[in-house]
C-alpha positions as CSV (number, residue, x, y, z in Angstrom):
1,X,0.0,0.0,0.1
2,X,2.8,2.7,0.7
3,X,4.2,2.0,-2.4
4,X,0.7,2.6,-4.6
5,X,0.8,5.3,-2.3
6,X,4.2,6.9,-3.4
7,X,3.9,6.2,-7.2
8,X,0.6,7.9,-7.0
9,X,2.1,10.9,-5.5
10,X,5.1,10.8,-8.1
11,X,2.4,10.7,-10.8
12,X,0.5,13.7,-9.3
13,X,3.8,15.7,-9.1
14,X,4.6,14.8,-12.9
15,X,1.3,15.5,-14.3
16,X,2.1,19.3,-12.5
17,X,5.4,19.9,-14.0
18,X,4.0,18.5,-17.1
19,X,0.8,21.3,-16.5
20,X,3.4,23.9,-15.8
21,X,5.2,23.2,-18.9
22,X,2.5,23.3,-21.3
23,X,1.5,26.8,-19.4
24,X,4.9,27.7,-19.8
25,X,5.2,27.3,-23.6
26,X,2.0,28.8,-24.2
27,X,3.0,32.3,-22.5
28,X,6.5,32.1,-23.9
29,X,5.4,30.3,-27.6
30,X,8.6,28.8,-27.5
31,X,8.8,25.5,-29.9
32,X,11.4,22.8,-29.3
């Protein structure tokens, strides 16, 4: 159960990072 919780937390953090990156890309409009 603990492992499940840790994995879930990591996945949530990755989702937040992706959302932030998407917002930054839209703001700066930079194409990599």
